[in-house]
C-alpha positions as CSV (number, residue, x, y, z in Angstrom):
1,M,87.7,-67.7,137.8
2,N,89.4,-64.1,138.6
3,I,91.7,-63.1,135.8
4,Q,93.7,-59.8,134.8
5,I,94.3,-59.4,131.1
6,S,93.6,-56.9,128.3
7,I,91.6,-57.8,125.4
8,A,94.9,-56.9,123.4
9,E,96.5,-59.7,125.3
10,T,93.6,-62.0,124.8
11,L,93.9,-61.6,121.1
12,K,97.6,-62.4,121.3
13,I,96.9,-65.8,123.2
14,L,94.4,-66.8,120.8
15,G,96.4,-65.9,117.9
16,L,94.2,-63.3,116.6
17,N,94.4,-59.7,115.4
18,S,92.1,-56.7,115.4
19,Q,90.5,-57.4,112.1
20,S,88.8,-60.5,114.1
21,V,87.0,-58.2,116.4
22,I,83.9,-56.0,116.3
23,W,84.5,-53.4,118.8
24,G,81.7,-52.4,121.2
25,D,82.1,-50.3,124.4
26,Y,85.4,-52.0,125.4
27,E,88.6,-51.3,123.4
28,A,91.9,-53.1,123.5
29,D,93.4,-51.8,126.6
30,Y,90.3,-52.7,128.6
31,E,91.2,-55.1,131.6
32,L,89.1,-58.1,131.8
33,T,88.6,-59.4,135.4
34,G,86.5,-62.9,135.2
35,I,85.2,-65.6,132.8
36,E,81.7,-66.5,133.2
37,S,78.6,-67.9,131.3
38,L,76.4,-65.5,129.3
39,D,73.6,-65.2,131.7
40,K,75.8,-64.6,134.8
41,A,78.5,-62.4,133.3
42,V,78.6,-58.9,134.5
43,Q,81.0,-55.8,133.4
44,G,84.3,-57.0,133.1
45,H,83.8,-60.6,132.2
46,I,84.4,-62.7,129.1
47,S,82.1,-65.0,127.8
48,F,81.3,-67.0,124.7
49,L,78.4,-68.2,122.7
50,G,78.8,-71.8,121.7
51,N,75.3,-72.7,120.9
52,P,72.4,-71.1,119.2
53,K,69.9,-72.1,121.7
54,Y,71.7,-69.4,123.9
55,L,70.8,-66.7,121.7
56,N,68.8,-64.7,124.2
57,D,71.4,-64.7,126.8
58,F,73.8,-63.6,124.2
59,H,71.5,-60.4,123.4
60,E,71.1,-59.7,127.2
61,T,74.5,-60.4,128.4
62,K,76.4,-57.7,130.5
63,A,79.6,-59.5,129.7
64,A,82.3,-56.9,128.3
65,V,83.8,-59.6,125.7
66,V,82.1,-62.5,124.1
67,L,83.5,-65.1,121.7
68,V,81.2,-65.6,118.7
69,T,81.3,-67.2,115.2
70,K,81.2,-65.1,112.3
71,E,77.4,-65.9,112.0
72,A,76.7,-64.7,115.4
73,A,79.0,-61.6,115.2
74,E,76.6,-60.5,112.2
75,L,73.9,-60.1,114.8
76,G,75.9,-57.5,116.7
77,H,75.8,-56.6,120.6
78,K,74.6,-53.5,122.1
79,T,77.5,-53.0,124.3
80,A,80.0,-56.1,124.1
81,T,83.0,-56.3,122.0
82,L,82.8,-59.5,119.9
83,I,85.9,-61.6,119.1
84,I,85.5,-63.9,116.1
85,V,86.5,-67.5,116.3
86,D,85.9,-70.7,114.6
87,N,84.9,-72.7,117.7
88,P,84.1,-70.0,120.7
89,S,84.1,-73.1,123.4
90,L,87.4,-74.3,122.3
91,A,88.9,-70.7,122.2
92,L,87.8,-70.0,125.6
93,G,89.2,-73.2,126.5
94,V,92.7,-72.2,125.1
95,L,92.4,-68.8,126.9
96,M,91.4,-70.6,130.3
97,K,94.3,-73.2,129.8
98,K,96.7,-70.3,129.4
99,L,95.7,-68.4,132.5
100,N,95.6,-71.6,134.4
101,S,98.9,-72.5,133.7
102,Q,100.3,-69.2,134.8
103,E,98.6,-69.8,138.2
104,Q,99.9,-73.4,138.6
105,V,103.5,-72.5,138.2
106,L,106.0,-75.5,139.0
107,V,107.9,-74.8,142.2
108,P,110.7,-77.4,142.3
109,G,111.8,-79.3,145.2
110,V,110.7,-82.1,147.7
111,H,108.6,-80.8,150.7
112,P,110.2,-81.6,154.0
113,T,107.4,-84.1,155.0
114,A,107.7,-86.1,151.6
115,Y,109.7,-89.3,151.3
116,V,112.0,-90.3,148.3
117,D,113.6,-93.4,148.4
118,P,117.3,-93.2,147.6
119,T,117.5,-95.4,144.7
120,A,114.4,-93.5,142.9
121,T,115.4,-91.3,139.8
122,V,114.2,-87.6,140.3
123,N,115.8,-84.3,139.5
124,T,114.6,-82.0,142.3
125,D,115.7,-79.0,140.5
126,K,112.9,-79.7,137.8
127,V,110.2,-81.7,139.7
128,Q,107.8,-80.6,142.5
129,I,107.0,-83.3,145.1
130,G,104.3,-82.0,147.7
131,P,103.8,-82.5,151.4
132,G,103.2,-86.3,152.4
133,C,104.2,-87.8,149.0
134,I,106.0,-91.3,149.0
135,I,108.2,-92.2,146.2
136,E,109.2,-95.6,146.5
137,A,112.3,-97.6,145.4
138,E,113.3,-97.6,141.7
139,V,110.8,-95.0,140.6
140,N,111.7,-92.8,137.6
141,I,110.0,-89.3,137.5
142,A,111.0,-87.2,134.7
143,D,111.4,-83.6,134.4
144,G,108.6,-81.0,134.7
145,C,106.3,-83.2,136.8
146,K,104.2,-81.5,139.6
147,L,102.9,-83.9,142.4
148,E,100.5,-82.4,144.9
149,S,100.2,-83.7,148.5
150,N,99.8,-87.4,149.8
151,I,100.4,-89.4,146.6
152,V,102.3,-92.6,146.7
153,I,104.2,-93.8,143.7
154,G,104.9,-97.5,143.9
155,R,108.1,-99.3,143.4
156,G,109.4,-99.1,139.6
157,S,106.8,-97.1,138.4
158,E,107.8,-94.5,135.8
159,I,106.2,-91.1,135.2
160,G,106.8,-89.1,132.0
161,Q,107.6,-85.6,131.5
162,D,105.2,-82.6,132.8
163,C,102.8,-84.8,134.5
164,Y,100.3,-83.2,137.0
165,I,99.6,-85.5,139.7
166,H,96.7,-84.2,142.2
167,S,96.4,-85.0,145.9
168,Q,95.7,-88.7,147.2
169,V,96.4,-90.5,144.2
170,C,98.1,-93.8,144.4
171,I,100.0,-95.4,141.3
172,R,101.0,-98.8,142.2
173,E,104.1,-100.6,141.6
174,Y,105.5,-101.1,137.9
175,C,103.2,-98.8,136.3
176,E,104.1,-96.8,133.3
177,I,102.6,-93.1,132.8
178,G,103.4,-91.2,129.7
179,N,103.9,-87.5,129.3
180,R,101.7,-84.9,129.8
181,V,99.3,-86.8,131.7
182,I,96.9,-85.5,134.1
183,I,95.5,-87.6,137.1
184,Q,92.8,-86.0,139.3
185,P,92.3,-86.4,143.2
186,G,92.0,-89.9,144.6
187,A,92.4,-91.8,141.3
188,V,94.1,-95.3,141.7
189,I,96.2,-96.7,139.0
190,G,97.4,-100.3,139.0
191,S,95.0,-101.6,141.8
192,D,94.4,-105.5,141.6
193,G,92.3,-106.8,139.0
194,F,89.3,-108.5,140.4
195,G,90.2,-112.1,140.2
196,Y,89.0,-115.0,142.1
197,E,88.4,-118.9,141.4
198,W,85.6,-120.8,143.2
199,T,86.9,-124.1,144.9
200,G,83.4,-125.4,145.7
201,T,84.0,-123.8,149.2
202,E,85.6,-120.6,148.9
203,H,86.8,-117.7,146.5
204,V,90.5,-118.1,146.1
205,K,92.2,-114.8,144.9
206,I,94.3,-115.0,141.7
207,D,97.3,-112.7,141.9
208,Q,97.4,-110.0,139.4
209,I,101.0,-109.6,138.4
210,G,100.6,-107.4,135.2
211,T,100.9,-103.5,135.0
212,V,99.0,-100.3,133.5
213,I,100.4,-98.3,130.8
214,I,98.9,-94.9,130.2
215,E,99.9,-93.3,127.1
216,D,100.7,-89.6,126.2
217,D,98.1,-86.6,126.9
218,V,95.7,-88.8,129.0
219,E,93.6,-87.5,131.7
220,V,92.2,-89.6,134.5
221,G,89.3,-88.2,136.5
222,A,88.9,-88.2,140.3
223,N,88.3,-91.4,142.3
224,T,88.5,-93.4,139.0
225,T,90.4,-96.9,139.1
226,I,92.4,-98.6,136.5
227,D,93.4,-102.4,137.5
228,R,96.6,-103.9,136.6
229,A,96.5,-107.0,134.5
230,R,96.2,-110.5,135.6
231,F,99.3,-110.6,133.4
232,G,100.3,-108.6,130.7
233,K,99.2,-104.9,130.2
234,T,96.0,-102.9,130.9
235,I,96.6,-99.9,128.3
236,I,95.0,-96.5,128.1
237,G,95.7,-95.1,124.7
238,R,97.1,-91.7,123.7
239,G,94.9,-88.8,124.1
240,S,92.1,-90.7,125.9
241,K,90.1,-88.6,128.4
242,I,88.5,-90.5,131.4
243,D,86.0,-88.8,133.5
244,N,85.3,-89.1,137.6
245,L,84.3,-92.5,139.0
246,V,85.2,-94.9,136.0
247,Q,86.1,-98.4,136.6
248,I,88.5,-100.0,134.0
249,A,89.3,-103.7,134.7
250,H,92.2,-105.8,134.3
251,N,93.7,-106.3,130.8
252,V,91.5,-103.7,129.1
253,T,92.8,-102.0,126.3
254,V,91.3,-98.4,125.7
255,G,92.3,-97.1,122.1
256,P,93.6,-93.6,121.3
257,Y,91.5,-90.5,121.8
258,C,88.4,-92.2,123.6
259,L,86.1,-90.4,126.0
260,I,84.8,-92.3,129.0
261,V,82.3,-90.8,131.0
262,A,81.6,-90.8,134.8
263,Q,80.2,-94.0,136.4
264,T,81.2,-96.2,133.3
265,A,82.4,-99.6,134.0
266,I,84.5,-101.7,131.5
267,A,85.1,-105.5,132.4
268,G,88.1,-107.5,131.9
269,S,90.1,-108.1,128.7
270,S,87.7,-105.7,126.7
271,E,89.2,-103.6,123.9
272,L,88.2,-100.1,122.7
273,G,89.3,-99.1,119.3
274,Q,90.0,-95.3,118.3
275,G,87.7,-92.6,119.3
276,V,85.3,-94.6,121.3
277,I,82.8,-92.5,123.4
278,L,81.2,-94.3,126.4
279,A,78.3,-92.1,127.6
280,G,77.6,-91.9,131.7
281,Q,76.9,-94.9,133.4
282,S,77.3,-97.3,130.5
283,G,78.9,-100.7,130.6
284,V,80.9,-103.1,128.6
285,T,81.0,-106.8,129.5
286,G,84.3,-108.8,129.5
287,H,86.0,-109.9,126.4
288,V,84.1,-107.7,124.1
289,K,85.7,-105.4,121.3
290,I,84.2,-102.0,120.5
291,G,85.2,-100.8,117.2
292,D,86.7,-97.4,115.9
293,G,84.0,-94.5,116.1
294,V,81.5,-96.4,118.1
295,I,79.3,-94.2,120.6
296,I,77.4,-96.0,123.5
297,A,74.8,-93.9,125.0
298,A,74.3,-93.2,128.7
299,K,73.0,-96.2,130.9
300,S,73.6,-98.5,127.9
301,S,75.4,-101.9,127.9
302,A,77.3,-103.4,125.3
303,G,77.3,-107.2,126.0
304,K,78.6,-108.2,122.5
305,S,81.2,-106.8,120.2
306,I,80.3,-103.9,118.0
307,S,82.4,-103.2,114.5
308,K,80.3,-100.8,112.8
309,P,80.8,-97.0,113.9
310,G,77.7,-95.3,114.9
311,V,75.6,-94.7,118.0
312,Y,74.1,-97.4,120.3
313,S,71.6,-97.4,123.0
314,G,69.7,-99.7,125.3
315,N,70.3,-102.6,127.3
316,P,71.5,-104.7,125.5
317,C,72.6,-102.0,123.1
318,R,71.7,-101.8,119.6
319,P,71.5,-99.0,116.7
320,I,69.9,-95.8,118.5
321,N,67.0,-95.7,115.7
322,E,66.5,-99.2,116.2
323,Q,66.1,-98.8,120.0
324,R,64.0,-95.6,119.6
325,K,61.5,-97.8,117.5
326,N,61.4,-100.4,120.2
327,E,60.8,-97.6,123.1
328,V,58.0,-96.4,121.0
329,Y,56.5,-99.9,120.8
330,L,57.0,-100.5,124.4
331,S,55.3,-97.3,125.3
332,K,51.9,-98.6,123.4
333,I,52.0,-102.1,125.2
334,G,49.3,-100.4,127.8
335,S,47.0,-99.9,125.1
336,L,47.7,-102.9,122.9
337,M,47.0,-105.2,125.9
338,A,43.7,-103.4,126.5
339,R,42.8,-103.9,122.9
340,V,43.7,-107.7,123.2
341,K,41.5,-108.3,126.2
342,K,38.6,-106.5,124.5
343,L,38.9,-108.8,121.6
344,E,39.3,-111.9,123.8
345,K,36.2,-110.7,125.5
346,Q,34.2,-110.3,122.4
347,Q,35.1,-113.6,121.1
348,S,34.3,-115.4,124.4
349,E,30.8,-113.8,124.3
């Protein structure tokens, strides 16, 4: 990421003063030109030390400025100016968000190739609608929203304030999107739930007439799909973050502040509590309840409800310490079978 910002301006964005700095070769008026990892940074870059395992990279980095904890700052650096923060990764994120928002300025108006139905409610002086977008009847888009290209907003849907919807997103009819929601390219909100009944001769489609509600401050990753409810609502709770390529089925309820990582699938009518983490390629079967603070490890499957907070692993998943013991036992099956065969041979002689 290319930037042009002085060290003094960086401190201002982070809410810090010169007392939080250990000055190296670079003073307050020095202009930073980029953000990079410690091992790839060159003169002019700002970086961060977020994990002690990168201490060697820290000592060798050519970055002009490094965000560090107080403990790391005590180690010093031969050239870099060190800015002391509580959480270097978070501080860099704050800086990047500020700089990125300056680049993504809202340009109000409707592109000539876009279509906005006359019954839609859109203040075109305060909303940006990009090329090829289609805004259907009775849609309500609040102020401050930015819609990139080729987005479809279905009939009767509502989009809250300051949302950023990237290209190729489809939000189907009567969905509700909260404030400050980010939806990455290719996501589909409100697609039909996967509902069929077998008659003995064929699969008959069951109409999905419910909706999707996405609450405030949610982010939905690229090519993720969130199905509409069969009836009622599929709900994504406030502050939850959903990665790319996630499938959330009909009538699922995701609680507030959950993290759902790539290629995870949640089957119909399941419920996630607050702060649940589903790691990559994990799965939750239908009609299962996952309690507050539960973490399900990568490639694990929750086939039954889990109420106690903690880390769970395996298929079916169980408390991770128990699962690790089982994995140790499994790794010894070969030698155990060899011993059994040896004992059987001895007994038969």
